[in-house]
C-alpha positions as CSV (number, residue, x, y, z in Angstrom):
1,M,165.4,106.3,81.1
2,T,162.3,106.0,78.6
3,G,162.1,103.0,76.3
4,K,164.3,100.8,78.5
5,K,163.6,97.6,80.0
6,Q,163.6,97.4,83.7
7,Q,164.6,94.1,85.3
8,T,163.3,93.1,88.7
9,P,165.6,92.3,91.6
10,G,165.1,88.6,91.1
11,G,166.0,88.8,87.5
12,A,162.5,87.6,86.2
13,G,159.3,89.2,85.2
14,E,160.6,91.8,82.9
15,H,158.2,94.6,82.0
16,E,158.3,97.3,79.4
17,T,157.7,101.0,79.6
18,Q,156.3,103.1,76.9
19,G,158.2,105.9,75.1
20,P,157.1,109.7,75.4
21,T,154.5,109.1,72.7
22,G,152.8,106.3,74.4
23,Q,153.9,103.8,71.6
24,R,155.9,100.6,72.1
25,P,159.6,100.8,71.1
26,A,160.4,98.8,67.9
27,E,161.5,95.3,68.3
28,P,165.2,94.7,67.2
29,T,165.4,92.4,64.1
30,G,168.1,90.0,63.1
31,P,170.8,88.3,65.4
32,Q,171.6,90.3,68.4
33,T,174.8,90.2,70.4
34,A,174.1,89.6,74.1
35,E,174.9,92.8,76.1
36,P,175.0,93.0,80.0
37,T,171.8,94.2,81.5
38,Q,172.2,97.6,83.3
39,E,170.0,98.2,86.4
40,W,168.6,101.6,86.8
41,S,169.4,103.4,90.1
42,S,168.0,106.7,91.6
43,K,171.6,107.4,92.8
44,P,173.4,109.6,90.3
45,E,176.8,108.3,91.2
46,V,175.8,104.8,90.2
47,D,174.9,106.0,86.8
48,G,178.2,108.0,86.6
49,A,177.0,111.5,87.5
50,G,178.7,113.3,90.5
51,V,176.9,114.5,93.5
52,N,177.2,118.2,94.2
53,A,175.9,118.9,97.8
54,P,174.7,122.5,98.1
55,A,177.2,124.5,100.4
56,L,175.7,125.6,103.5
57,G,177.5,129.0,103.6
58,L,178.3,131.1,106.7
59,R,174.6,131.7,107.6
60,G,173.5,128.0,107.1
61,T,176.5,126.7,109.1
62,L,175.7,129.2,112.0
63,L,172.1,128.1,111.9
64,F,173.0,124.6,111.9
65,L,175.5,125.0,115.0
66,W,172.7,127.1,116.7
67,R,170.1,124.2,116.2
68,Q,172.7,121.6,117.6
69,L,173.4,123.8,120.6
70,T,169.7,124.5,121.5
71,S,168.7,120.8,121.1
72,M,167.5,118.9,124.3
73,Q,170.1,116.4,123.9
74,T,172.9,119.0,123.8
75,A,171.5,120.5,127.1
76,L,171.3,117.0,128.8
77,I,175.0,116.4,127.8
78,L,176.3,119.8,129.0
79,L,174.4,119.2,132.2
80,M,176.3,116.1,132.6
81,L,179.5,117.5,131.8
82,L,178.9,120.3,134.3
83,A,178.5,117.8,137.1
84,I,181.8,116.0,136.0
85,A,183.6,119.2,135.7
86,A,182.6,120.0,139.3
87,V,184.3,116.8,140.6
88,P,187.9,118.1,140.8
89,G,186.6,120.9,143.0
90,S,185.9,118.5,145.7
91,L,189.2,116.3,145.0
92,Y,191.7,119.1,145.0
93,P,192.2,122.1,147.5
94,Q,190.9,125.2,146.0
95,R,192.9,128.3,146.3
96,G,190.1,130.6,147.0
97,V,188.9,128.4,150.0
98,N,192.3,127.2,151.5
99,P,195.3,128.9,150.1
100,A,197.6,127.4,152.6
101,L,196.5,123.9,151.8
102,T,196.8,124.4,148.1
103,D,200.4,125.6,148.5
104,Q,201.0,122.7,150.6
105,F,199.8,120.5,147.9
106,L,202.0,122.2,145.2
107,A,205.0,121.7,147.3
108,E,204.5,118.1,147.8
109,N,203.5,117.2,144.3
110,G,206.0,119.0,142.3
111,R,205.6,119.0,138.4
112,W,202.2,117.2,138.8
113,G,201.1,120.0,141.0
114,E,202.2,122.5,138.5
115,I,200.5,120.9,135.5
116,L,197.3,120.7,137.6
117,D,197.7,124.4,138.6
118,A,198.1,125.3,134.9
119,L,194.9,123.4,133.8
120,G,193.1,125.3,136.7
121,F,192.2,122.3,139.0
122,F,192.9,124.6,142.0
123,E,190.5,127.1,140.9
124,V,187.6,125.0,139.3
125,F,184.6,127.0,139.6
126,S,186.4,130.1,138.0
127,S,188.5,128.3,135.5
128,P,187.8,129.1,131.8
129,W,186.6,125.6,131.0
130,F,184.1,125.4,133.8
131,S,182.8,128.8,132.8
132,A,182.5,127.7,129.3
133,I,180.3,124.7,130.1
134,Y,178.2,126.8,132.4
135,L,177.6,129.4,129.7
136,L,176.9,126.9,127.0
137,L,174.4,125.2,129.3
138,F,172.8,128.4,130.0
139,I,172.6,129.4,126.3
140,S,171.4,126.0,125.4
141,L,168.6,125.8,128.0
142,I,167.3,129.4,126.9
143,G,167.5,128.2,123.3
144,C,165.5,125.1,124.0
145,I,162.7,127.0,126.2
146,V,161.9,130.1,124.2
147,P,160.6,128.1,121.2
148,R,158.7,125.8,123.2
149,V,157.1,128.5,125.4
150,G,155.7,130.0,122.0
151,V,154.4,126.7,120.7
152,H,152.9,125.9,124.2
153,L,151.0,129.1,124.4
154,K,149.6,128.4,121.0
155,Q,148.4,125.0,122.1
156,L,146.7,126.4,125.2
157,R,144.8,128.8,123.1
158,A,144.0,126.2,120.3
159,R,141.0,124.1,120.1
160,P,140.9,120.5,120.6
161,P,141.9,118.4,117.6
162,R,139.5,117.2,115.0
163,T,137.9,113.6,115.6
164,P,139.7,111.3,113.4
165,S,137.7,109.6,110.7
166,R,138.6,106.0,111.7
167,L,138.6,105.6,115.5
168,R,139.2,102.0,115.6
169,R,142.9,102.6,115.1
170,F,143.2,104.2,118.6
171,T,143.5,103.1,121.9
172,G,140.6,101.4,123.7
173,Y,138.2,101.6,120.8
174,T,134.7,100.7,121.7
175,R,131.6,100.5,119.7
176,T,128.1,100.3,121.0
177,V,124.6,100.4,119.2
178,L,122.1,102.7,120.7
179,P,118.6,103.7,119.9
180,A,118.4,106.4,117.4
181,E,116.5,109.0,119.7
182,Q,119.5,108.9,122.2
183,A,122.2,110.3,119.8
184,E,121.8,113.9,121.0
185,Q,121.6,113.0,124.6
186,V,124.8,111.0,124.4
187,I,126.7,113.6,123.0
188,E,125.7,116.2,125.6
189,A,126.3,113.7,128.3
190,A,129.8,112.8,127.1
191,Q,130.8,116.5,127.0
192,T,129.4,117.2,130.5
193,R,131.3,114.0,131.9
194,L,134.7,114.9,130.1
195,R,134.4,118.5,131.4
196,R,134.0,117.1,134.9
197,T,137.3,115.3,134.5
198,R,139.2,118.5,133.5
199,Y,139.2,117.9,129.8
200,R,138.9,120.7,127.1
201,T,135.9,119.7,124.9
202,E,134.3,120.9,121.7
203,I,131.4,119.4,119.9
204,R,131.5,119.1,116.0
205,E,129.2,118.4,113.4
206,E,130.4,115.8,110.8
207,R,129.2,114.5,107.4
208,G,126.3,112.1,107.1
209,G,124.6,113.4,110.3
210,A,127.2,112.3,112.7
211,R,128.3,114.4,115.6
212,S,131.3,114.0,118.0
213,V,133.1,115.5,121.0
214,S,136.7,116.0,120.7
215,A,138.5,116.3,124.2
216,E,142.0,116.9,125.3
217,R,143.8,117.3,128.7
218,G,147.2,116.9,130.1
219,L,148.8,120.2,128.6
220,L,149.7,120.9,132.3
221,R,152.3,118.2,131.7
222,E,154.2,120.3,129.1
223,S,153.7,123.3,131.4
224,G,155.4,121.5,134.2
225,N,158.2,120.5,131.8
226,L,158.7,124.2,130.7
227,I,158.4,125.3,134.5
228,F,161.2,122.8,135.4
229,H,163.6,124.1,132.6
230,I,162.8,127.8,133.3
231,A,163.4,127.2,137.0
232,L,166.7,125.4,136.2
233,V,167.8,128.5,134.3
234,G,166.9,130.6,137.3
235,V,168.8,128.1,139.6
236,L,172.0,128.5,137.3
237,V,171.6,132.3,137.3
238,C,171.0,132.6,141.1
239,I,174.2,130.2,141.6
240,A,176.3,132.3,139.5
241,G,175.0,135.7,141.0
242,G,175.5,134.1,144.3
243,Q,179.1,133.2,143.8
244,L,180.0,136.7,142.6
245,T,178.2,138.7,145.4
246,T,178.5,136.4,148.3
247,Y,181.0,136.4,151.3
248,R,182.1,133.7,153.9
249,G,184.2,134.0,156.9
250,Q,185.2,132.0,159.8
251,V,185.8,133.3,163.4
252,T,186.6,132.2,166.7
253,I,185.3,133.7,170.0
254,I,186.5,133.0,173.4
255,E,183.9,133.3,176.2
256,G,183.6,136.9,177.4
257,D,185.3,138.2,174.2
258,S,183.5,140.0,171.4
259,F,183.7,140.0,167.6
260,S,183.3,143.1,165.4
261,N,182.2,142.4,161.8
262,S,185.2,143.7,160.0
263,L,187.6,142.2,157.6
264,T,190.6,142.3,160.2
265,Q,188.6,140.3,162.8
266,Y,188.0,137.1,160.6
267,D,190.2,134.1,161.0
268,S,189.5,133.5,157.2
269,F,187.3,135.3,154.7
270,T,186.4,134.5,151.3
271,P,184.5,137.0,149.2
272,G,182.8,136.9,145.9
273,A,184.3,138.4,142.8
274,W,181.8,141.5,142.8
275,F,181.5,141.8,146.8
276,D,183.1,144.9,148.4
277,P,184.4,144.3,152.2
278,A,183.3,147.8,152.7
279,D,179.7,146.6,152.5
280,L,180.1,144.3,155.7
281,P,177.1,145.1,157.9
282,P,178.3,146.8,161.2
283,F,177.4,144.6,164.3
284,R,179.3,143.3,167.2
285,V,178.8,139.6,168.8
286,T,179.8,138.9,172.2
287,L,180.1,135.2,173.4
288,D,178.5,135.0,176.8
289,D,178.6,131.4,177.7
290,F,179.0,128.2,175.8
291,R,177.5,124.8,177.2
292,A,178.1,121.4,176.0
293,T,176.6,118.2,177.4
294,Y,177.8,114.7,176.8
295,V,176.5,111.2,177.4
296,Q,177.8,110.3,181.1
297,P,178.5,106.8,182.3
298,G,175.1,104.8,183.1
299,E,173.1,106.7,180.5
300,A,172.0,105.3,177.2
301,G,174.5,105.8,174.2
302,T,178.2,106.0,173.9
303,V,180.0,107.5,176.9
304,G,181.5,110.9,175.9
305,E,179.1,111.3,172.9
306,P,177.9,115.0,172.6
307,R,174.2,115.6,173.3
308,S,174.1,119.5,172.6
309,F,176.0,122.5,172.0
310,E,174.7,125.9,172.8
311,A,176.2,129.4,172.4
312,D,174.7,132.4,174.2
313,V,175.6,135.5,172.3
314,V,174.7,139.1,172.5
315,V,174.4,140.9,169.3
316,T,174.9,144.8,169.2
317,E,173.7,146.4,166.1
318,E,174.8,149.8,164.5
319,D,172.1,151.7,166.2
320,G,173.1,150.3,169.6
321,E,170.4,148.0,170.2
322,T,171.3,144.6,171.6
323,I,169.6,141.4,171.2
324,S,170.4,138.0,173.0
325,R,170.1,134.7,171.3
326,T,171.2,131.2,171.6
327,V,172.9,129.7,168.7
328,Q,172.7,125.9,168.2
329,V,174.0,123.3,165.5
330,N,171.6,123.7,162.5
331,K,170.1,126.6,164.2
332,P,171.7,129.5,162.9
333,L,171.5,133.3,164.0
334,H,170.2,135.5,161.2
335,L,171.5,139.0,161.3
336,D,171.0,142.0,158.9
337,G,173.2,140.8,155.8
338,A,174.7,137.7,157.4
339,S,173.8,134.4,158.9
340,M,175.8,133.0,161.8
341,Y,176.6,129.1,162.2
342,L,177.8,127.3,165.1
343,L,180.7,125.2,163.6
344,G,182.8,123.9,166.5
345,N,184.0,124.4,169.8
346,G,186.9,123.7,172.3
347,Y,188.8,124.9,175.3
348,A,190.9,127.9,175.9
349,P,193.2,127.5,178.9
350,E,194.6,130.7,180.3
351,I,198.5,130.4,180.2
352,T,201.2,132.7,181.2
353,V,204.8,132.4,179.8
354,T,207.8,134.4,181.1
355,D,211.4,134.2,179.7
356,P,214.4,133.9,181.7
357,E,214.6,137.9,182.0
358,G,211.2,137.9,183.6
359,T,209.4,139.5,180.9
360,V,205.8,138.3,180.2
361,V,205.9,137.1,176.5
362,A,202.6,135.2,176.4
363,E,199.5,135.7,178.5
364,G,195.8,135.0,178.1
365,P,193.5,132.2,176.8
366,V,195.2,130.0,174.3
367,I,192.7,128.4,171.5
368,T,193.5,124.7,171.4
369,V,192.7,122.3,168.6
370,P,191.0,119.2,169.3
371,M,192.8,116.0,168.1
372,G,189.7,114.1,167.0
373,D,189.3,111.5,169.8
374,T,186.2,111.3,172.0
375,G,188.0,112.6,175.1
376,Y,188.6,116.1,173.4
377,T,192.4,115.7,173.8
378,S,193.5,119.0,172.3
379,Q,196.8,120.5,171.0
380,V,198.5,123.5,172.4
381,V,200.8,125.8,170.5
382,I,202.3,129.1,171.9
383,K,204.7,131.1,169.9
384,A,206.7,133.9,171.9
385,P,208.8,135.6,169.3
386,D,209.7,138.4,171.8
387,A,211.3,135.9,174.3
388,R,214.9,136.6,175.4
389,P,217.5,135.5,174.9
390,E,215.8,133.2,172.2
391,Q,212.5,132.9,170.7
392,T,210.4,130.3,172.5
393,A,207.5,127.9,171.7
394,V,205.5,126.1,174.1
395,V,203.8,122.9,172.7
396,G,201.8,120.1,174.2
397,F,198.3,118.8,175.0
398,F,195.4,120.1,176.9
399,L,193.4,117.3,178.7
400,P,189.8,118.1,179.8
401,T,189.8,114.8,182.1
402,G,193.4,114.0,181.7
403,T,195.7,111.0,182.3
404,I,199.3,110.1,181.3
405,D,199.9,106.3,180.8
406,E,201.6,104.0,178.3
407,K,199.5,105.7,175.6
408,G,200.9,109.0,176.5
409,P,199.0,112.3,177.5
410,H,195.2,111.8,176.7
411,S,191.7,112.7,177.7
412,L,189.2,110.1,179.1
413,Y,186.1,112.3,179.0
414,P,185.4,115.3,176.9
415,D,184.0,117.4,179.8
416,A,186.6,119.4,182.0
417,L,186.2,117.1,185.0
418,D,190.1,117.1,185.7
419,P,191.7,119.5,183.4
420,Q,195.5,119.3,183.0
421,L,198.2,120.7,180.6
422,A,201.2,118.3,179.4
423,L,203.7,120.6,177.6
424,T,207.4,121.0,176.6
425,V,209.2,124.1,175.9
426,H,211.4,124.7,172.8
427,Q,213.8,127.6,171.9
428,G,215.4,128.8,168.8
429,D,214.3,130.6,165.4
430,L,210.7,130.5,164.9
431,G,210.9,131.5,161.3
432,L,208.5,134.3,161.8
433,D,210.7,136.6,160.1
434,S,211.0,134.6,156.7
435,G,208.0,136.3,155.2
436,I,206.1,133.0,154.5
437,P,202.8,132.9,156.1
438,Q,202.4,130.3,158.9
439,N,199.6,128.5,160.7
440,V,199.2,129.9,164.0
441,Y,198.3,126.4,165.4
442,E,201.5,124.7,164.0
443,V,205.2,125.1,164.7
444,D,208.2,123.4,163.1
445,L,210.1,121.6,165.9
446,E,212.9,120.5,163.7
447,T,214.5,124.0,163.9
448,L,214.1,124.4,167.6
449,T,215.9,123.0,170.6
450,P,214.0,121.7,173.6
451,V,214.9,122.8,177.1
452,V,216.2,120.0,178.9
453,G,216.7,119.2,182.6
454,E,219.7,117.9,184.7
455,D,219.4,114.6,183.2
456,G,219.8,115.9,179.6
457,N,216.1,114.9,178.6
458,P,213.4,117.4,177.6
459,V,211.5,118.7,180.5
460,L,207.9,117.5,180.6
461,I,205.4,120.0,182.3
462,R,202.3,118.8,184.0
463,L,200.1,121.5,185.1
464,Y,196.7,121.7,186.8
465,P,194.7,125.0,187.2
466,G,196.4,127.6,189.5
467,Q,199.9,125.8,189.2
468,E,203.2,127.3,187.9
469,Y,206.3,125.5,186.5
470,E,209.9,127.2,186.4
471,L,212.2,125.5,184.1
472,P,216.1,125.4,184.9
473,D,216.8,128.3,182.4
474,G,214.4,130.5,184.4
475,T,211.4,130.2,181.9
476,T,208.1,129.9,183.8
477,V,204.7,128.5,182.5
478,S,201.6,129.0,184.7
479,F,198.0,127.5,184.2
480,D,195.9,130.4,185.3
481,G,192.3,129.2,184.3
482,L,190.0,127.6,181.9
483,R,187.6,129.1,179.3
484,R,185.5,127.6,176.4
485,Y,185.4,128.9,172.7
486,A,183.0,128.6,169.9
487,A,183.9,128.7,166.2
488,F,181.2,130.3,164.1
489,D,180.7,130.5,160.1
490,L,179.3,133.9,158.9
491,A,177.9,133.8,155.4
492,H,175.7,136.0,153.3
493,N,174.3,135.2,150.0
494,P,171.7,137.6,148.5
495,F,170.4,135.0,146.0
496,E,170.0,132.4,148.7
497,A,166.1,132.7,148.9
498,W,165.7,133.0,145.1
499,T,167.8,129.8,144.6
500,L,165.5,128.0,147.0
501,G,162.4,129.3,145.3
502,F,163.6,128.2,141.9
503,A,164.8,124.9,143.2
504,L,161.1,124.2,144.6
505,A,159.7,125.4,141.3
506,A,161.9,123.0,139.5
507,T,160.9,120.1,141.7
508,G,157.1,121.1,141.3
509,G,157.3,121.2,137.5
510,L,159.2,117.9,137.4
511,M,156.5,116.3,139.3
512,L,153.9,117.7,137.0
513,S,155.8,116.5,133.8
514,L,156.2,113.0,135.3
515,F,152.8,112.3,136.9
516,I,150.3,114.1,134.6
517,P,149.4,112.1,131.5
518,R,148.6,113.9,128.2
519,R,145.6,112.3,126.5
520,R,142.9,112.8,123.9
521,V,139.4,111.2,124.0
522,W,136.9,111.2,121.0
523,V,133.3,110.3,121.3
524,R,131.3,110.0,118.1
525,V,127.5,109.1,117.4
526,R,126.6,108.5,113.9
527,P,123.4,107.1,112.4
528,G,123.5,103.3,111.9
529,D,121.2,100.4,110.8
530,G,118.4,100.4,113.2
531,G,119.6,103.2,115.6
532,A,122.9,105.2,116.5
533,V,126.3,103.6,116.8
534,L,128.3,105.2,119.7
535,E,132.3,105.1,119.0
536,V,134.8,106.0,121.8
537,A,138.6,105.9,121.5
538,G,141.5,107.7,122.8
539,L,145.3,108.6,122.2
540,A,148.0,108.9,124.7
541,R,150.7,111.4,124.1
542,S,153.0,109.6,126.6
543,D,153.1,106.4,128.5
544,D,149.5,105.9,129.8
545,P,148.6,102.4,130.5
546,A,145.3,103.4,132.1
547,L,143.9,105.0,129.0
548,A,142.3,101.9,127.5
549,D,140.4,100.9,130.7
550,D,139.4,104.7,131.0
551,V,137.9,104.8,127.5
552,R,136.0,101.5,127.8
553,A,134.7,102.8,131.2
554,L,133.6,106.1,129.7
555,A,131.7,104.2,126.7
556,A,130.1,101.8,129.3
557,T,128.9,104.6,131.5
558,L,127.5,106.6,128.8
559,A,125.5,103.7,127.5
560,K,124.2,102.8,131.1
561,E,123.3,106.3,131.5
562,Q,121.0,106.5,128.5
563,D,119.6,103.0,129.4
564,R,118.5,104.3,132.8
565,T,117.2,107.5,131.2
566,N,115.1,105.8,128.5
567,G,114.3,102.4,130.0
568,S,116.1,100.5,127.1
569,R,119.0,98.3,127.1
570,P,121.9,99.0,124.9
571,A,123.4,96.3,122.3
572,P,126.6,94.8,123.6
573,A,129.9,96.1,122.4
574,A,130.7,94.8,118.9
575,D,134.2,95.7,118.8
576,D,136.6,96.9,121.6
577,T,140.0,96.2,120.0
578,P,141.8,98.5,117.5
579,G,141.4,97.3,113.9
580,G,138.8,94.7,114.8
581,D,135.9,93.7,112.9
582,P,133.0,95.9,113.5
583,S,130.3,93.6,111.9
């Protein structure tokens, strides 16, 4: 491009450039034909040359992808995606938690349920896409943390940065003229005061006889940031480890009965992928007594509202030692290898059913399911597949304080003040031989025929404790007594304490990174006309609105200390704004 004229963007003010020898190019002579002016561009494609971008290659491509994966923006995106991916786990029934409810959802939703099942929406937390997000987040966090730890360790060992040559560009710049004999004292006083406020300091000798103090603090902010991210990785590891090695089971115990910690004793049991049921700790729990108190008429609060639930249990350990404890809501019983939580309670009326041939086909306490009202109206289901000549089902309600009116059978108060049973008897095929698992607390009455009286209507049975009722076909139902039951949740997670520790560490690290400002402060004393010039300025590495005031306060304090020490009065500040005129 040598020897060409260059035209300014405005089209005027042309200037010439010299050739390689430094001489002006020869002026053209004779008539000239006007030619279009070509503007020079730094882009080769404008001048007609193609652009050949260098190929990254396999190593470069992998390095680029690794840097993108280990960036903090990617980690935040993956963390958000993980939270979004967990939402279906709370919207749809999970096969590992409630298989029966999952099968019911599939049966009710047809093709849509099959699509969701194929996508893993009923096993969200073990699905490939959730695991992929989880692992990518784990790798991304580690890739972010490891380099930053090395850089931070170097910063902790490094000296404070040098004092910039022009301090007036920085925050809170203050300039004060002091007597020359105070220069040494000011530097020492500045270092002492900065150290008292947890600054790392260093005195440096500069050109022209000037001396300065370079101070820095707030590296704990980056330490807190790293602690937060390391603890977050620890939480992810502990959650994954806990899901793999944990177990959780539910069990219902009636007063006077016992539960042995074996797989067959649980109502439902959910183990982790790496948990072996043979590792269940051997112990036995006996429910001695269950007590419940409610708000009574005339007391403050809603009548029937529960006040307390208490379960007195006796635990027999492997060596035969027994311990007595009281389990309450939010006050679990911690055993060796398990924690026992009180989840629910209800009534277990003792009912005896005999078939027309006089054979006892059902006997003992029956666990009832509360219907959800404040009076504890509970559903009763008894299945007697051995009854003859037909299988029999007894269904109805248990009423702790019962009444039957236009609303039907219901309970007025949750405590057993007037316990009653309101039942009907049905006969037919219970469907237990079909091989399909059934809920013990549910029965399909559409396949059964109710036992009717002489008027042709289903027989309605109302029983009080100690009473017995005989149906026209010879079936008898008796209400023999009443007991309470308690439902417990037994769970064990070996990573639970570690998860709590990492969560607390993450919270502490986050607080450090949010509330500790990182700043640098410089104090310089240099010879000036008629004395020494004191300059103080600071630099905030993050949002720190108090830095300017702190810098000015430090300058004023240093000047006042020297004034009291030497009995002289410092000159007023000549400039306290960045970029101001120091004259």
